[in-house]
N, C-alpha and C positions, 0 to 999 in steps of 0.2 A: 265735389269733394276732391276728386283726383287732380283737378287744376289747382285747387288751393294747396294741396300737398306738394305739387310740383313747384309752385311759386315759393312756398316755405322752404323747401329743400334747396332751391336755387339761391335763396337769400342766405341760408346758412353757409353754402359753399363759397359764395362771394366773400363773406366775412372771414372764412377760414383760409382763403387763398391770398397769397402775396406774390408780387412780381418784382424781380431785381435784375440788374445787369448780370450779376454773378451770384450763385449760391454755392457755399462751401460746406461740405459735409465732413465734420471732424474738427474739433478744436485743438488739434495738436500744434506743435511748433510750426509745422508747415501750414496749418490752417489759419492760425491767427496772423502769421507773417504775410500770407497771401491777402488776407482781409485788409491789413494795414496798407499794403502796396496798392490794392485796388482802389480804395478811397482816395489815396494820394493821386491817383490817375483820374479822379473825378467821376468814378463810377459808383453805382449803388451796389451794396453787398449784404448778404445775410450769412451769418456764421452759425451753423447748426451743430450743437454738441449733444451727443446721446446721453451723457452723464450729468452729474451736478457740478463737475469741476472742469475748468478750462485750462489748457496747457499740455495735455497729454503726458508724455514721459518726463517733460521738464518739471512737472509738479507731482509726479507719481513715483518719486524715489531717485531720479537721476540727478542728484545734486552734485555728485562727483563725476563730472563729464570727462570724456576721454580727450581733454585738451592738455597737451604738454605733460602727460603722465607716463610717457614712455622714455626710457633712458636713451634709446637708439636714435630718436628723431624729435624734431620740434614741429608741431602742426598748428600752433596758434597763429602763425603768419597767414594761414588760409582763412581765418575767421574775419568776415567783413559784412557789409550791408546791414540788413535788419538784425542779423544774429549779433553783430558787434554792438548795435544800438541796444539790444537787450542786455548784454553784459556790462555795458556802460551804466545802465540803469541799476543793475545789480550792485556795481561798485558804489554808486551813489547811495543806495539803500543801506550799505554797510559802512559808509563814511570812509571809503578807501579809494576815492576818485584819483587823488594825486599819485598814489602808488600804482594804480592801474594804468594811468596815462604815461607814467614814467616807464613802466614795463613795455608798453606798446612802442613808445618812441625809441627805446634802446634795444628793442627786439629781445627782451629778456625772457627767460623761461621760469615761470613761477606758477605752479599748479594751483596753489592756495587762492590766488586772486581770481580764479575762474569758478570757484566752488560756491554753492548756495544752498539754502534750506528750501524745502518744498513750499512752506507757507509764504515765505518771502517771494518766491518766484510767482506764485499764484496772485499775490497782491500786486506785484509789478505788472503782470499781464493784464489784470482787470483794469488797473489805473490807465495803462497804455491804451487799451481798447476804448476806454471812456473818452479819450481825447478826440476820437473820430466818430463820425456818423456811421457806426457799424451796428446793424441790428443783430443782437446776440440772442440765440434761443437755446436755453438749457433743456435737458431731459427731452430732447427732440430726436427720437430714434426712428430710423427709416422703417417703414412698414414692410413686412416680409411677404405680403400678398403679391401675386403675380403681376398685377396691374399697378403696383405702387410706383414703378418707374415707367413713365411713358416717353416714347421717342417718335420722332418723325424721321424716317429712314434710319440713319445711324446717330442722329443728334438727340440728346435728352431734351425734352421740352418741359417736363414737370416731374416732381417727386412728391410722395405723400408720406407723412409721418404716422406713427402708431396711433396718435390721438386724432387723426383725420385732417390735419392741416395740409394744405397743398402749397408747394413752393415752385414758382415758375421763374425761369431765367434764360438768358441767351447762352450762358456758359455755366457749366457745373464743374466743380473741382472736388475730387475725392481726396480728402486729407486724412482719412483713417489709416491706422497702421495696417489693417488686414485687407483693405481694398473692398469694403462692403458695398459701396455704391457701384463700383466697377462690376462686381459680381452680379448685382441685381440688374444691371443694365445689359448683361450678357457679353461683357468684354472678355475676350479670351485671356487665359493666364497659364503660367507654367508653374508646376509644383516640382520642387527639387532643383537640381543643378543641371546646367546645359553641358554638353560635351565641348571640349576645347575646339573641336573642328567647326562647331556651329557658327561661332563668331570669330574664328581664327585667333583665339587667345590661348594662354598657357596655364591659367590658374583656375579655370571654371570647373573642370572635370574632377574625377576622383584622383587623389594623389597617392602615389605608392608609399610615400613616407612623409609624415608631418613632424617637424622638429620644433615648431614654435609653441610655447606654453603647454608642454606635455608633462605627464607625471615624471617626477625626478627619480622615482624608484619603481621597480616592477611589482605588480600586485598579483597575488595568486588568484585565479579566476574561479576556483572550484569551491562549492559549498563546504565540503570537507577538504581542506588544503592538501591532505595526504591521499585523497582518493578521487582521481579524475572521473570515476563512474558516478560520483555523487551529484553530478550536474553543475550547472553554472550559477553564480550569484546574479542577482538582478542587474540589469543594464548591460551585461556582457552578451555579445552575440557571436555564436559559433557558426560562421558561414564563410565561404571563400571570398576573398577580396576581388572585386570586379576589375576589369582592365583599366589601368591608369589612363586618365584623359577622357574616359567615357562619362556620360551623364547618368543620372538616376532620378528616382521619384521620392527621395527621402526629404524629411523636414529638418531644418537646422535646429540644433539644440538651443534652449533658451533658459533663462533664469529669472527669478524674482528678486527685485532690489528692496531691501527693508531699511527704513529710516530708524536709526537708534539715537538715544540721547542719554546723557549722564545726569540730567536734571530729574530728580526723583518725583517732583510734582507734575512732570510732563510725561511720565512713563505709564505704559499699560502692561500689565503682567502677561508674560507668555503663557499660552495654554496649549495643551496637547490635543490635536484634532482627533475626533472619534475614529477616523479611518487611518490614523498614523500607524505605520508598520516600520519598526526600526530596521528590519532586515532589508528593506528596500534601499538602504543607504550603506550597506555592508562594504561596497567598494571604497567609499570615502573613509570609513573607519579603519579599514585595512591600510589604506594609503597613509593615513596619519600615523598609525602604529609602525609601519615599515620605515617611514621617513624618520620617525623619532629613533627607532633602533639603529638606523644607519648613522645618524648624527652621534649617538652615544658610542657606537663602535669607533667612529672616527676620532672622537675626543679621547677615548682610551688609548688608541693607537698613537696619537700625538703625545699624550702624557708618557707613554712607554718610551718613546724616543727622546 
């Protein structure tokens, strides 16, 4: 009976395991771009996506990319390779190919020609991947057990998903946003910012003063604006500033991008989360009020003169 069980188990493992030249974990822009390039080089590739959607940030709300949306510089000139191929497909999907090519040829700055909808982006990516022999696995999340990632010396040899499938490859690529595979493989990482001195740079460490994209008006930080003893409003930190240029262990601030539409038949009603606390956003409410008051005072001043 033990031998029969061993044979049966081995049979299951063989059916659940697959081998490729390259396995990519994460269907982000970096993930699907790498998959396309790998098959173009004549290699076999598996693209593992933990969720139901392929495309990462490209299809999760980042329709207004940071291409040519800054007044002080133009960065579209740096878009090339597979990224430019993607945007050409976007232009084709919207019937604006001629305008897009004209913009590229004349090195024009036109933010609107780089914009896209999430659903359109996902459709484009799916169609693009289907043109190649890429094995795409949705809902394939890396198992968090200790032996889920196996290595020979420092090289990953196989990984196991939550549902028990095993993927073997000569090369593994971590294309997740958070570096999930790297962490599971024991790769060292840094949390926070490095000091300027570590890599002989000037903008890595803590800055004494930041002038870019800051609040246009000063915001009172106290819960009771007239009483410093009342404590600080949420998100305000009362601590000494570290030495400029040094590193720290802080995490970068982040935000959620929400897709909105004016089409009533495509709208979902906003709802108030159970844990929502309006006081957590006091800093932004005050900023809006102070900014509005300053603009009103400026208008009255101009009217007076």
